[in-house]
C-alpha positions, 0 to 999 in steps of 0.5 A: 877586163874582158876575159876571152874563152880558150879554144878548149873551152869553145871546143867543149861548147860546140860539142854540147851544142851539137849534142844538143842539136842531135837531141832535138832533131830526134823530135818528131823526126821524119819518117824514112822508108826504112822506119816501117820496114823494119819496125814491121819485121819486129811486130811479127816477131813479137806478136807471131814469134817469127819474122815476116811481112803482110806490108810485102805479102806475095814477095819471096814468100815473106808473108809466111816467114823471113830468113834473110834479114838484119838478124840481131838488129831486129831481134834487139829492136823487137825487145825494145819495141815490144816494151815501149810499143810499136810507134814511129819514135819508138822505132827510132829509139835503138838507132839513137841509143847505138849512136850516142853509145859509141860517142861514149866509147870513143870518149873511153878510147881517148881517155889516156890522150890529151883533153884536145883530143878527146873533145875534138874526137867527139866534135868530129863524130857528133858533127859527121853529117851522116850521123846527123842525118841517121841518128834517129832512122830505124836501120841497123848500121849505127848498131852494126857500127857500134858493135864494130867499134866495141870490138876494136876498142877491145882489141886496142886494150893492152890490159888483158892480151889473153882475153881480148881477141875472143871478146873482140871476135864475139863483138864483130860476129855480132856486128856481122849478124846485125847487119852482113856488111859488119863482116868487114869488122871480122876482116878487119879485126883478123888482119889487124891481130895477124899483123900486130899480135900473131897467128894464135889470137888471130885464129881464135878471134876468127873462131870466135867471130865465125861461130857468132856469125853461124848463128844467122842460119839457125832459124833456117836449120831449126825449120829445116828450111835452108833451101828457102833461106838461099832462095830468098837471098838470091831473090831479094831486091837488096842483094841483086847487085852482088850477082852480076860480075859487071855490076859488081866491078862497077860498084867497086870503080865507083867506090870512092863516091861512098866518101864523097856523096854530098856535104854530109859525107864530104866534110870528114872525107876531106879532112881525114885525107888532109890529115893523112897526107900531111900528119907526120907520124901520128898518121902511119900505118904503125898507128893502131887506128889508121891501120884499121881504118884501111883494113876496113876501107879495103875490105868494104871495098871487096865485100860492098854491093853498093855505095849507098850513103848510110854505109858510110857510118860504118866508118865514121868513129875511125875518121873521127879518130884519125883526124883528131889525133893528127890535129891534136898531135901535130900542133907543137911540130908545126909552124903557126900558119899550118896550126891556123889552117887546122884551126880553120879548117875545123871552124868549117867542119863545124859549119857543115854540121850546124847546116846539116843539123839545120836542114834536119830541123827544117825538114822535121818542121815543114814535112807532116808528121807521119802519125798525125798525118796517118791519123787524119787519112784514117778519118776518111777510111771509116771501113776498118778491118778491111784490106787496104793498099797504102805506104808501107809508112801507114803502118805506124798507128794504123797497122791494128786498125786495116789490113795494109798491103804495101805500095812499096810491094807493088813498085817491086812487083808492077813498077810499070803497070799503067795505073788502070792496070794497077787499080785492076790488080787492087780490085782483084785483091778486093781492096776497100781503099787506095792510098797514095803515097805523099812522102814518096818512099819507093812506092808506086807512083799515083800522081796527083792529077790521076783521074778521079775514077779509075776502074772500080775505084773513085777518089774520095779525098785528096790534098796537096800530097795524098789522094784516097780511092774508095772501091765502089 
């Protein structure tokens, strides 16, 4: 007699399959722009004892010292890569560990919930397209999310109420030290405590989280360079959108786009909206996780400078928990057709997760793996220890071989100059080689059909992605 697997068994199989695909997608993961940018900051921290950048030499004084950066993330990343080496896979390891640890905390958070709710929350988290896309990208959002969720996890526990606000505040402050967007966990935690517990625990939470965040200025205070820190913050290309009132209003009006960029975000966002609209008691503001999620969404709307897709990561654990709670707790008191619709929605969600994982795997397979490609390009550049202009991703496995000035610097400072003017700048810098960016990662664009000779430079190599010019 054929025994069909139960829905719970299928749910467990689905979770393990997703976890397997997530780990598989980390193997030779395609390079992201920020992989090299943040890896270089960690590299100089380990080597020189301070965060700086040669890739962006000439921008905001970053070649001497960077004071505005993702402090706790870079420090932790420097510790990890200082132990295992500065390679592309090593640069991605911390993010992957943070994503997996968050999944474990979600499981722990639901330890008193039904079996269905526990496994469903894991499936929704691991199947979120933005988690699949960014689980192996050297950016601070995963670590920020982990610390923010850990803060909420501590707040939601009732075993030791007197000790929870302080620890939760410490974790929320650490999240803000990891990425300043982590301020939303400080705001949400403070308001959550005010609403549910009263002023005393809220004040203690605020004092601890604020004191932790104050460490952000410790290095500038130590060097007596608060003025430079402020100048770097004001002139950092990443902060410009917050200084214009018109730009800020535009960001706030377009805020909804954060949750609906594309197939990586839409499935979970739509699922949560449906659950909130039809979830009954489980979707009320009296439910702790629903209240905290609302406070996060409002806080980020007020604080954010942009709606980049990777910021969606900051909300994923709570979105997954809210949807899982409603879907699991509303089964008994709903008509059969509604329960069937709920199952169908989860199946469609899982289909989007598999599609996103497949897209990542295809990209990994079809895009040349950067360390290997860098090594091939280096074979055509025999004059070592010289200054070159190259994509910042050339950092990986080549930072000790050449003095690399990033094409992204020229994009930021000279993005509209002609090719002739660009190569004149390269000649003034006495750059031995100029390497175009085949990966198109926010670099100055040198077209593949550019002339063979431009100023003092002659093309010595080109393929379907990249050209190399040598100074004659």
